[in-house]
C-alpha positions as CSV (number, residue, x, y, z in Angstrom):
1,M,-31.8,29.6,-88.4
2,A,-34.5,28.0,-86.2
3,R,-32.7,24.7,-86.3
4,A,-29.4,26.3,-85.3
5,R,-31.0,27.9,-82.3
6,V,-32.4,24.5,-81.2
7,L,-28.8,23.0,-81.2
8,V,-27.4,25.8,-79.1
9,R,-29.3,24.8,-75.9
10,P,-28.0,21.2,-75.7
11,L,-24.4,22.5,-76.2
12,V,-24.8,25.1,-73.5
13,A,-26.3,22.5,-71.1
14,L,-23.4,20.1,-71.8
15,S,-20.9,22.9,-71.1
16,A,-22.6,23.8,-67.9
17,G,-22.6,20.1,-66.8
18,L,-18.9,19.8,-67.5
19,L,-18.2,22.9,-65.5
20,L,-20.3,21.5,-62.6
21,V,-18.5,18.2,-62.6
22,S,-15.0,19.9,-62.7
23,G,-16.1,22.2,-59.9
24,C,-17.1,19.3,-57.7
25,G,-13.8,17.6,-58.3
26,G,-11.7,20.6,-57.1
27,S,-8.6,21.0,-59.3
28,G,-9.3,17.8,-61.2
29,T,-6.0,16.2,-60.2
30,S,-6.0,12.7,-58.6
31,P,-4.1,11.9,-55.4
32,K,-1.3,10.5,-57.6
33,D,-0.9,13.7,-59.6
34,A,-0.3,16.1,-56.7
35,S,-0.2,15.7,-52.9
36,K,0.8,17.6,-49.8
37,D,2.4,16.4,-46.7
38,A,1.3,17.2,-43.1
39,S,3.0,20.6,-43.3
40,G,1.2,21.6,-46.4
41,K,4.3,21.3,-48.7
42,S,4.0,19.6,-52.0
43,S,5.3,16.0,-51.8
44,S,6.3,13.6,-54.5
45,G,6.7,9.9,-55.0
46,P,4.3,7.0,-54.6
47,V,1.0,7.5,-52.7
48,V,1.2,5.3,-49.6
49,I,-1.8,4.6,-47.5
50,A,-1.0,3.0,-44.1
51,T,-3.7,1.6,-41.8
52,T,-2.0,2.9,-38.7
53,S,0.8,5.3,-37.6
54,W,3.1,2.3,-37.1
55,E,3.0,1.3,-40.7
56,A,3.1,4.9,-41.8
57,A,6.2,5.6,-39.7
58,L,7.9,2.7,-41.3
59,A,7.0,4.1,-44.8
60,K,8.3,7.5,-43.7
61,A,11.5,6.0,-42.4
62,A,12.0,4.2,-45.7
63,G,11.8,7.5,-47.6
64,A,8.2,7.8,-48.6
65,E,7.0,11.5,-48.7
66,N,3.3,11.0,-49.6
67,V,2.0,9.0,-46.7
68,R,-1.5,9.0,-45.2
69,T,-2.7,7.1,-42.2
70,L,-6.3,5.7,-41.9
71,V,-6.5,5.1,-38.1
72,P,-6.0,8.4,-36.2
73,A,-2.9,8.3,-33.9
74,S,-5.1,9.2,-31.0
75,I,-6.8,5.7,-31.2
76,R,-4.9,3.7,-28.5
77,H,-6.0,0.3,-29.8
78,A,-6.0,0.6,-33.6
79,P,-7.8,-2.7,-34.4
80,D,-10.9,-1.3,-32.7
81,Y,-11.2,1.5,-35.3
82,D,-14.2,1.4,-37.7
83,L,-13.2,2.3,-41.3
84,K,-15.1,5.1,-42.9
85,P,-16.2,5.2,-46.6
86,S,-13.6,8.0,-47.1
87,D,-10.9,5.7,-45.8
88,L,-11.8,3.0,-48.4
89,A,-11.9,5.7,-51.1
90,A,-8.4,6.8,-50.2
91,V,-7.2,3.2,-50.4
92,A,-8.6,2.9,-53.9
93,G,-6.4,5.8,-55.0
94,A,-3.1,4.6,-53.5
95,D,0.0,3.2,-55.1
96,Y,0.8,1.1,-52.0
97,V,-1.3,0.0,-49.1
98,L,0.4,-1.1,-45.9
99,Y,-1.4,-3.2,-43.3
100,A,-0.8,-5.9,-40.6
101,S,-2.5,-9.3,-40.6
102,F,-3.8,-8.9,-37.1
103,E,-5.9,-5.9,-38.1
104,P,-9.6,-7.0,-38.4
105,F,-10.2,-4.7,-41.3
106,A,-7.4,-6.1,-43.4
107,G,-10.0,-7.9,-45.6
108,R,-11.9,-4.8,-46.4
109,I,-8.7,-2.9,-47.1
110,K,-7.7,-5.5,-49.7
111,E,-11.1,-5.4,-51.4
112,A,-11.1,-1.6,-51.5
113,A,-7.6,-1.5,-53.0
114,G,-8.8,-3.2,-56.2
115,S,-6.2,-4.3,-58.8
116,E,-4.0,-1.1,-59.0
117,A,-2.7,-0.6,-55.4
118,K,0.1,-2.9,-54.3
119,M,-0.7,-4.5,-51.0
120,I,2.2,-4.9,-48.5
121,E,1.6,-6.9,-45.3
122,L,4.0,-5.9,-42.5
123,E,5.0,-7.9,-39.5
124,L,4.9,-5.2,-36.8
125,D,7.6,-5.5,-34.1
126,N,9.8,-2.8,-32.7
127,T,12.9,-4.9,-32.3
128,P,15.8,-3.3,-34.3
129,A,16.2,-6.3,-36.5
130,K,12.5,-6.4,-37.6
131,T,12.3,-2.6,-37.9
132,T,15.4,-2.5,-40.1
133,A,14.1,-5.3,-42.3
134,N,10.8,-3.6,-42.8
135,V,12.4,-0.3,-43.7
136,T,14.8,-2.0,-46.1
137,R,12.0,-3.8,-47.7
138,L,9.9,-0.7,-48.2
139,G,12.8,1.3,-49.5
140,K,13.3,-1.3,-52.2
141,K,9.5,-1.1,-53.1
142,F,9.5,2.7,-53.2
143,G,12.8,3.1,-54.9
144,T,14.2,5.0,-51.9
145,Q,16.9,2.6,-50.8
146,Q,19.4,5.4,-50.0
147,A,17.0,7.1,-47.6
148,A,16.0,3.8,-46.0
149,A,19.7,2.9,-45.5
150,K,20.4,6.3,-43.8
151,W,17.4,5.9,-41.5
152,N,18.5,2.4,-40.5
153,A,22.0,3.7,-39.7
154,D,20.4,6.4,-37.5
155,L,18.3,3.7,-35.7
156,A,21.4,1.7,-35.0
157,G,23.2,4.7,-33.5
158,E,20.2,5.8,-31.5
159,W,19.6,2.3,-30.2
160,K,23.2,2.0,-29.0
161,T,23.1,5.4,-27.3
162,L,19.7,4.7,-25.6
163,A,20.7,1.2,-24.5
164,G,23.9,2.6,-22.9
165,Q,21.9,5.3,-21.0
166,V,19.4,2.7,-19.7
167,K,22.1,0.3,-18.6
168,A,23.7,3.1,-16.7
169,A,20.5,3.5,-14.7
170,W,20.3,-0.2,-13.6
171,P,19.4,-0.6,-10.0
172,D,22.6,-1.4,-8.1
173,G,24.3,-1.8,-11.4
174,K,22.6,-5.2,-12.1
175,A,20.3,-6.1,-15.0
176,P,16.7,-6.0,-13.6
177,A,14.3,-8.9,-13.8
178,V,11.2,-8.2,-15.9
179,S,8.1,-9.8,-17.1
180,S,7.0,-8.5,-20.5
181,Q,4.0,-8.5,-22.7
182,V,4.9,-10.4,-25.9
183,F,4.8,-7.3,-28.0
184,T,7.0,-5.2,-25.7
185,T,9.9,-7.6,-25.3
186,W,11.8,-5.1,-27.5
187,A,11.8,-2.7,-24.6
188,A,13.3,-5.4,-22.4
189,E,16.0,-5.8,-25.0
190,L,16.6,-2.1,-25.0
191,A,17.0,-2.2,-21.3
192,G,19.3,-5.2,-21.3
193,A,17.0,-6.7,-18.7
194,R,16.6,-10.3,-17.7
195,V,13.2,-11.5,-19.0
196,V,11.9,-14.0,-16.5
197,G,8.5,-14.4,-18.1
198,T,6.2,-13.2,-20.9
199,Y,2.4,-13.0,-21.2
200,G,-0.3,-12.0,-23.6
201,P,-1.7,-10.9,-25.8
202,E,-4.6,-12.2,-23.9
203,A,-5.2,-11.1,-20.3
204,V,-3.2,-13.0,-17.7
205,S,-5.0,-16.0,-16.3
206,P,-5.0,-16.9,-12.6
207,K,-2.5,-19.6,-13.3
208,Q,-0.2,-17.3,-15.2
209,L,-0.5,-14.7,-12.5
210,S,0.8,-17.2,-9.9
211,E,3.6,-18.4,-12.2
212,L,4.8,-15.0,-13.2
213,S,4.6,-13.6,-9.6
214,A,6.6,-16.6,-8.4
215,K,9.5,-15.5,-10.6
216,K,9.7,-12.2,-8.7
217,P,10.1,-9.7,-11.5
218,E,11.1,-6.2,-10.4
219,F,9.3,-4.6,-13.3
220,V,6.4,-5.5,-15.7
221,L,6.6,-4.1,-19.2
222,D,3.0,-3.9,-20.4
223,N,1.7,-3.0,-23.8
224,A,0.0,0.4,-23.5
225,N,-1.8,-0.1,-26.8
226,M,-3.6,-3.2,-25.5
227,S,-3.4,-3.1,-21.8
228,T,-5.8,-5.0,-19.6
229,G,-4.9,-3.1,-16.4
230,T,-2.6,-4.1,-13.6
231,V,-0.9,-7.3,-14.7
232,L,0.6,-8.7,-11.5
233,P,-1.4,-7.2,-8.6
234,G,0.2,-7.8,-5.2
235,S,3.5,-8.9,-6.7
236,G,5.3,-5.7,-5.8
237,A,6.5,-5.4,-9.4
238,E,6.4,-1.9,-10.9
239,Q,4.4,-1.7,-14.1
240,L,5.6,0.4,-17.1
241,N,3.2,0.9,-19.9
242,I,5.2,0.8,-23.1
243,V,3.8,2.5,-26.3
244,N,4.4,0.7,-29.6
245,Y,2.7,3.2,-32.0
246,P,4.3,6.6,-33.0
247,G,2.2,9.8,-32.7
248,K,1.0,12.1,-35.4
249,D,4.6,13.0,-36.3
250,L,5.3,9.4,-37.4
251,D,8.6,9.5,-35.6
252,L,9.5,5.9,-34.9
253,L,12.7,6.9,-33.2
254,G,10.6,8.8,-30.7
255,V,9.0,5.5,-29.6
256,Y,12.4,4.2,-28.6
257,R,13.4,7.4,-26.9
258,K,10.1,7.5,-24.9
259,A,10.6,3.9,-23.7
260,A,14.2,4.6,-22.8
261,D,13.1,7.6,-20.7
262,Q,10.5,5.5,-18.9
263,L,13.0,2.7,-18.2
264,K,15.7,5.1,-17.0
265,K,13.4,6.9,-14.6
266,A,12.0,3.7,-13.2
267,F,15.4,2.1,-12.7
268,A,16.9,5.1,-11.1
269,A,14.1,5.5,-8.6
270,S,14.1,1.8,-7.5
């Protein structure tokens, strides 16, 4: 009997330890077993971790339901974000990790992903052709081709509608001359504008300032997510700060609508 009583204590301690571990782990399910979307509803499908709201919006457009963004949408210049240990832990539990090569933390993302997560590098550009290609590619990866095709059709219709509205607001009915930051030329395309010069992503040099001003652009389409301030001071050109990244809602179509509204208002008032 004495021997039996001695064995009870280790067993009790082991049981208590297991309870403690399971208590620290919550429900005991991994991110791949059960997840919720931003509204709190259960979501299914692959776990997708995106470095920024831009990649996340592309994943959502492609039909992914379980998408998490590392860099908060409130960070204007995403590459400046410092990854937290919790971010890297989330990456390790993902099925897919989406990133862009220009992001300085791409190397750490790859290392944290380990051997299980599939890394997908995206070339970020809001031109319809590039966006459609990205969504199509992700749809094939996620097995959500039908959802991706529907979204791409919605984009084509929305782009056509917005482009028509902006064109109707052209000053004097003529395509305006614009200078554009290299990552916002898609907005010039949406406007049907005449691009007389591009600059960036570095700040405009004195020589560029002289050359771009000499071309007499009516508007400057700057990149709000990496702006260096007034691009062509003294040129008389009106500067519009175009946003490339979606907000918390991950609505990429909203990016196009916002740009169209900016362009329409500026053109109508000139």
